C-alpha positions as CSV (number, residue, x, y, z in Angstrom):
1,M,-22.4,181.6,-29.1
2,N,-20.2,183.3,-26.4
3,G,-18.1,181.1,-24.3
4,E,-16.8,184.0,-22.2
5,T,-19.2,183.2,-19.3
6,Y,-21.3,180.4,-18.2
7,K,-25.1,181.1,-18.7
8,G,-26.6,178.0,-17.0
9,E,-27.9,174.8,-18.3
10,N,-29.1,174.3,-21.9
11,W,-28.4,178.0,-23.0
12,V,-26.9,176.7,-26.3
13,D,-30.1,174.8,-26.9
14,R,-32.3,177.9,-26.1
15,Q,-30.3,179.9,-28.6
16,L,-30.6,177.2,-31.3
17,E,-34.3,177.1,-30.6
18,F,-34.4,180.9,-31.2
19,I,-32.7,180.4,-34.6
20,D,-35.0,177.7,-35.5
21,E,-38.1,179.9,-34.6
22,Y,-37.2,183.2,-36.1
23,C,-34.4,182.7,-38.6
24,S,-35.5,179.8,-40.9
25,A,-35.3,181.9,-43.8
26,V,-31.9,183.6,-43.2
27,D,-29.5,183.0,-46.1
28,L,-26.3,184.1,-44.6
29,F,-25.4,183.9,-40.9
30,C,-22.3,185.5,-39.3
31,F,-21.6,184.3,-35.7
32,Q,-19.0,185.7,-33.5
33,A,-17.5,184.7,-30.2
34,V,-18.3,181.0,-30.9
35,N,-16.6,178.9,-28.2
36,N,-14.4,176.1,-29.6
37,E,-12.2,174.8,-26.9
38,E,-13.7,171.3,-27.0
39,R,-13.0,169.0,-29.8
40,K,-14.0,165.4,-30.6
41,Q,-12.1,163.0,-32.7
42,D,-14.8,162.9,-35.5
43,G,-15.0,166.9,-35.5
44,W,-15.7,170.0,-33.5
45,A,-17.6,169.8,-30.1
46,G,-18.7,172.6,-27.9
47,H,-20.6,175.6,-29.2
48,L,-19.0,175.5,-32.6
49,G,-19.9,171.8,-33.0
50,A,-23.4,172.5,-31.9
51,L,-23.8,175.1,-34.6
52,L,-22.2,173.0,-37.4
53,R,-24.5,170.0,-36.4
54,Y,-27.5,172.2,-36.3
55,F,-27.0,173.5,-39.8
56,D,-26.0,170.1,-41.1
57,S,-29.1,168.5,-39.9
58,K,-31.4,170.8,-41.8
59,P,-33.0,169.8,-45.0
60,R,-32.0,173.1,-46.7
61,E,-28.4,172.9,-47.7
62,Y,-25.9,175.2,-46.0
63,H,-22.3,176.0,-46.7
64,T,-20.0,176.8,-43.7
65,V,-16.6,178.4,-43.0
66,H,-15.3,179.3,-39.7
67,T,-11.9,180.3,-38.0
68,G,-11.9,177.5,-35.4
69,D,-8.7,176.0,-36.6
70,W,-6.9,179.4,-36.5
71,A,-8.1,179.9,-33.1
72,R,-7.1,176.6,-31.7
73,E,-3.6,176.8,-33.3
74,L,-3.2,180.1,-31.8
75,R,-4.4,179.0,-28.3
76,E,-2.2,175.9,-28.2
77,T,0.9,177.5,-29.6
78,D,4.1,177.9,-27.6
79,V,5.2,180.9,-29.6
80,Q,5.0,184.3,-27.8
81,P,3.2,186.6,-27.6
82,H,0.2,184.2,-28.1
83,T,1.1,182.1,-25.0
84,N,-0.1,185.0,-22.9
85,I,-3.3,185.6,-24.6
86,S,-4.5,182.1,-25.0
87,G,-7.8,182.7,-23.1
88,N,-9.0,185.1,-25.8
89,H,-8.3,182.5,-28.5
90,N,-10.9,180.2,-27.4
91,R,-13.5,181.9,-29.5
92,C,-13.9,182.1,-33.3
93,N,-16.2,183.3,-36.0
94,V,-18.5,181.4,-38.3
95,I,-20.3,182.1,-41.6
96,V,-23.1,179.8,-42.7
97,S,-24.5,180.6,-46.2
98,R,-27.2,179.1,-48.3
99,W,-24.9,179.6,-51.3
100,P,-21.3,178.4,-51.7
101,V,-18.9,180.2,-49.5
102,E,-15.1,180.1,-49.4
103,R,-13.1,181.6,-46.6
104,R,-10.4,183.9,-47.8
105,P,-6.8,182.9,-46.8
106,L,-4.4,185.3,-45.0
107,D,-0.8,186.1,-45.6
108,L,1.9,188.1,-44.0
109,R,2.6,189.7,-47.4
110,N,0.5,191.4,-50.1
111,T,-0.1,188.4,-52.5
112,G,-2.1,190.5,-54.9
113,N,0.7,192.1,-56.8
114,R,-0.1,195.4,-55.0
115,K,-3.8,195.2,-56.1
116,P,-6.6,195.7,-53.6
117,R,-8.1,192.3,-54.0
118,G,-5.0,190.7,-52.6
119,L,-4.9,192.6,-49.3
120,N,-5.2,189.5,-47.1
121,Y,-2.9,190.5,-44.4
122,Y,-4.1,192.1,-41.1
123,Y,-2.6,194.3,-38.3
124,S,-3.8,192.1,-35.5
125,H,-2.7,189.2,-33.2
126,F,-6.3,188.0,-33.5
127,P,-6.8,186.9,-37.2
128,E,-9.7,184.6,-36.1
129,K,-11.8,187.4,-35.3
130,I,-11.8,189.0,-38.7
131,L,-13.5,186.4,-41.1
132,V,-13.6,187.5,-44.7
133,A,-15.4,185.1,-47.2
134,D,-16.4,185.2,-50.8
135,V,-20.0,184.2,-51.3
136,D,-20.9,182.6,-54.7
137,V,-24.1,184.3,-55.9
138,S,-23.6,183.6,-59.6
139,T,-26.8,181.4,-59.7
140,I,-29.0,184.4,-58.9
141,D,-30.3,185.6,-62.2
142,S,-31.5,189.0,-60.9
143,V,-27.9,190.0,-59.7
144,A,-25.2,190.8,-62.3
145,A,-22.3,190.3,-59.7
146,D,-20.9,186.7,-59.5
147,R,-19.7,187.2,-55.8
148,L,-20.6,188.9,-52.6
149,E,-17.9,189.8,-50.2
150,A,-19.0,189.2,-46.5
151,W,-16.9,190.5,-43.5
152,N,-17.6,189.1,-40.2
153,V,-15.8,190.8,-37.4
154,S,-15.5,190.6,-33.6
155,I,-13.6,193.6,-32.4
156,N,-11.8,193.2,-29.0
157,N,-13.0,195.0,-26.0
158,G,-11.0,198.0,-25.6
159,A,-10.8,197.8,-21.8
160,Y,-8.5,194.8,-22.1
161,W,-7.1,195.0,-25.5
162,G,-7.1,198.7,-26.5
163,E,-4.0,198.5,-28.8
164,E,-5.5,195.5,-30.5
165,K,-8.9,196.9,-30.8
166,V,-7.5,200.1,-32.6
167,K,-5.6,198.0,-35.0
168,M,-8.5,195.7,-35.9
169,L,-10.7,198.8,-36.6
170,E,-8.1,200.4,-38.7
171,T,-7.6,197.1,-40.6
172,V,-11.3,196.8,-41.3
173,Y,-11.6,200.3,-42.6
174,G,-8.4,200.4,-44.5
175,R,-8.9,197.0,-46.4
176,I,-12.5,197.7,-47.2
177,H,-11.9,201.4,-48.1
178,L,-9.2,200.5,-50.7
179,Q,-11.0,197.5,-52.1
180,N,-14.4,199.3,-52.6
181,T,-12.6,202.3,-54.0
182,K,-10.7,200.2,-56.6
183,I,-12.9,197.1,-57.2
184,G,-16.5,198.0,-56.1
185,D,-17.7,194.5,-55.4
186,P,-21.0,194.4,-53.3
187,L,-19.9,194.0,-49.6
188,V,-21.6,193.5,-46.3
189,L,-19.8,194.2,-43.0
190,S,-21.4,192.9,-39.8
191,G,-20.2,192.2,-36.4
192,D,-19.8,193.1,-32.7
193,F,-17.5,196.3,-33.1
194,N,-17.4,197.2,-29.4
195,A,-18.0,200.7,-30.8
196,P,-19.1,203.6,-30.6
197,Q,-19.6,204.8,-27.1
198,K,-22.8,206.6,-28.0
199,E,-24.9,207.7,-31.1
200,T,-27.1,210.6,-30.1
201,A,-30.7,211.5,-31.1
202,E,-29.2,213.8,-33.7
203,K,-27.1,210.8,-35.1
204,E,-23.9,212.3,-33.7
205,I,-21.2,209.6,-33.2
206,I,-19.4,209.8,-30.0
207,P,-16.5,207.4,-30.0
208,H,-14.5,206.0,-27.0
209,S,-11.2,208.0,-26.5
210,G,-9.2,205.4,-24.7
211,P,-7.8,205.6,-21.0
212,D,-5.9,208.8,-20.1
213,Y,-2.5,207.1,-20.7
214,T,-3.3,206.7,-24.4
215,N,-2.6,210.4,-24.8
216,Y,0.7,210.3,-23.3
217,P,3.5,211.4,-25.8
218,Q,4.9,208.6,-27.9
219,Y,2.5,206.0,-26.4
220,G,1.1,203.2,-28.6
221,D,2.6,204.2,-32.2
222,P,1.1,207.6,-32.5
223,Y,0.7,209.0,-36.0
224,Y,2.6,212.1,-37.1
225,F,1.2,214.5,-39.6
226,A,2.3,217.8,-41.3
227,T,0.2,220.5,-42.9
228,D,1.4,222.9,-45.6
229,G,5.1,222.1,-44.8
230,E,4.8,222.8,-41.1
231,T,6.7,220.9,-38.5
232,P,5.0,217.4,-38.0
233,G,2.9,217.3,-35.0
234,E,1.8,214.2,-33.0
235,F,-1.6,212.6,-33.3
236,T,-1.8,210.7,-30.0
237,F,-2.8,207.1,-29.7
238,G,-6.0,208.4,-27.9
239,Q,-6.9,210.6,-30.7
240,R,-6.1,207.7,-33.1
241,W,-8.5,205.3,-31.1
242,S,-11.4,207.8,-31.5
243,K,-10.8,208.2,-35.2
244,A,-10.6,204.5,-35.7
245,E,-14.3,204.2,-34.2
246,Q,-15.6,207.4,-35.8
247,Q,-14.6,206.8,-39.3
248,L,-16.3,203.4,-39.4
249,F,-19.8,204.9,-38.6
250,D,-19.7,208.7,-39.3
251,P,-20.3,209.6,-42.8
252,D,-18.9,213.1,-42.2
253,T,-15.6,211.6,-41.0
254,S,-15.1,208.5,-43.2
255,E,-13.9,208.4,-46.7
256,W,-15.4,205.0,-47.6
257,E,-18.9,204.4,-49.1
258,M,-20.1,201.9,-46.5
259,R,-23.2,203.0,-44.6
260,D,-24.4,201.8,-41.2
261,A,-28.0,200.4,-41.9
262,Y,-29.5,201.8,-38.7
263,L,-28.0,205.3,-39.0
264,S,-29.6,205.4,-42.5
265,L,-33.1,205.3,-41.0
266,D,-35.2,208.5,-41.2
267,E,-35.5,210.8,-38.2
268,D,-39.0,209.4,-37.4
269,T,-37.7,205.9,-37.0
270,Y,-34.2,206.4,-35.7
271,E,-33.5,206.5,-32.0
272,A,-30.4,207.2,-29.9
273,S,-28.2,204.2,-29.0
274,T,-29.1,204.5,-25.3
275,V,-32.7,204.0,-26.2
276,D,-32.6,201.4,-29.1
277,Y,-29.6,199.3,-27.9
278,T,-28.0,196.0,-28.6
279,H,-26.0,195.6,-25.4
280,E,-26.4,196.4,-21.6
281,I,-23.2,197.0,-19.6
282,H,-23.1,197.0,-15.9
283,N,-21.8,200.1,-14.5
284,G,-21.2,201.3,-18.2
285,S,-21.0,204.8,-19.3
286,P,-23.6,204.8,-20.7
287,G,-25.2,201.7,-19.6
288,K,-26.8,200.9,-22.9
289,K,-24.9,200.9,-26.1
290,R,-25.4,199.8,-29.9
291,L,-22.2,198.0,-30.3
292,D,-23.4,195.6,-33.1
293,H,-23.9,196.9,-36.6
294,V,-24.7,196.0,-40.3
295,L,-23.0,198.1,-42.8
296,V,-23.4,197.8,-46.6
297,S,-21.7,199.1,-49.7
298,S,-23.1,201.6,-52.2
299,Q,-24.9,198.9,-54.2
300,F,-27.4,198.4,-51.5
301,T,-30.1,200.8,-50.4
302,V,-31.4,200.5,-46.8
303,T,-35.2,200.5,-46.4
304,D,-35.6,199.4,-42.8
305,C,-33.7,198.4,-39.8
306,E,-34.8,197.1,-36.5
307,I,-33.1,195.7,-33.3
308,W,-34.6,192.6,-31.5
309,N,-34.2,193.8,-28.1
310,G,-37.6,193.2,-26.7
311,R,-38.5,196.9,-26.6
312,G,-42.3,197.4,-27.3
313,S,-43.5,195.0,-29.9
314,S,-39.8,193.9,-30.9
315,I,-39.0,190.3,-30.8
316,N,-36.8,189.5,-27.7
317,A,-33.6,187.7,-28.6
318,M,-31.9,188.7,-25.3
319,R,-33.8,187.1,-22.4
320,T,-37.3,186.5,-21.2
321,D,-37.9,186.2,-17.5
322,E,-35.3,183.7,-16.2
323,T,-34.5,182.4,-19.7
324,Y,-31.1,183.5,-21.0
325,R,-30.8,183.8,-24.7
326,S,-28.1,186.5,-25.5
327,D,-26.3,189.4,-24.0
328,H,-26.5,191.1,-27.5
329,A,-29.6,191.8,-29.6
330,P,-29.9,191.1,-33.3
331,V,-29.9,193.8,-35.7
332,V,-32.3,193.2,-38.7
333,A,-32.0,195.4,-42.0
334,T,-34.0,195.4,-45.1
335,V,-32.0,196.5,-48.0
336,R,-32.4,196.7,-51.8
337,L,-29.5,195.5,-54.1
338,W,-29.0,197.4,-57.2
339,N,-26.9,195.3,-59.7
340,W,-24.5,196.7,-62.0
341,I,-26.9,196.6,-65.0
342,W,-29.5,198.5,-62.9
343,L,-31.9,195.7,-62.5
344,R,-33.5,196.1,-59.0
345,S,-33.6,193.3,-56.5
346,E,-35.1,193.3,-53.1
347,S,-33.1,192.0,-50.2
348,K,-33.1,191.5,-46.5
349,L,-30.2,191.5,-44.3
350,C,-30.3,190.4,-40.7
351,C,-27.6,190.9,-38.3
352,S,-28.3,188.9,-35.3
353,G,-26.0,191.2,-33.3
354,S,-24.6,188.5,-31.0
355,L,-26.7,185.7,-30.0
356,D,-24.6,185.8,-26.8
357,G,-21.6,186.9,-28.8
358,T,-22.9,185.6,-32.1
359,Q,-24.1,187.5,-35.2
360,S,-26.6,186.3,-37.8
361,T,-26.7,188.1,-41.0
362,E,-29.2,187.3,-43.9
363,I,-29.0,188.3,-47.4
364,A,-31.9,187.4,-49.5
365,V,-31.8,188.5,-53.1
366,G,-35.1,188.2,-55.1
367,R,-38.8,188.9,-54.7
368,R,-39.7,190.6,-51.6
369,D,-42.6,189.0,-49.5
370,T,-44.9,191.4,-47.4
371,G,-44.9,191.7,-43.6
372,K,-41.9,191.6,-41.2
373,A,-41.1,188.0,-41.8
374,I,-37.5,187.5,-43.0
375,R,-37.6,187.3,-46.7
376,R,-35.9,184.9,-48.8
377,A,-34.8,184.7,-52.5
378,E,-37.0,182.8,-54.8
């Protein structure tokens, strides 16, 4: 629940009411930009506290991990450079799961003896915005895997944090690409990526390229490359920015096996991001974008995906009349999970692509119910 701007009285309650009405069967929630500035002696207050109390009050048991403690420490530190970016440290990410979940720790070194599973260091000054958790699914008989890896990311806005945005995107791609290649655990990646700039009706990915100054020589740690023994050429930071966005979503550019659920739709269902969008940007170019995404590893087969932005008969999770709910629309994907012994399970994954900066993701493994209601494992 985004704390960046004030949205009037009781807007947090309205968001919780929406979750209560439409998301009662969700099994795995991933929330971003949850404001955590306030704190009570007996626990968290503000938006983070409201979320934790909400799920704690439910008869259904939930398990929760978040990065509120990381964000608070960075916001209150006197160590530079974080003293100059404290305002952006007032928000954290949260994962709520029906299954036991454990937050993966971070380190400045590779603690995995150079093995992919130990890659728990990130090239970012905002570690609280990349929450990685291990979800224990060992009790689900229809799935051979004991764990599901969930990535919950909130990528910085490039207009203010261009360099950090690129580093965060590269971290997500690099870590997941290597781990998937070497380990192959089922993995879900969801969040507010602030990318790409546009997805055309032909499924062409058009990334942001960064401001003009990002193409100046030597700016922003440009890459260098050589082809067939030629003199190394410069890959400018602007080009690096575009590639960081494009390789996440464009299967023709990326080398990983993660797939965007919405881009996986057939041509009869898929629409351009300017038509079926998750966010409207005042004076944006374009004004409507699909910035929120659900990506799944090769163990999943995407069968459906919709965005709750109120278009047509779609559920409106953004706003109704004068009632503010969110500035981002949820993305709801239905997937099939094929386990390692080829027993088929039906799943539903719902990425609530920022209930005002929050993201809700559901993974339900088991029998699939009929209709468009969110499906839960049985």
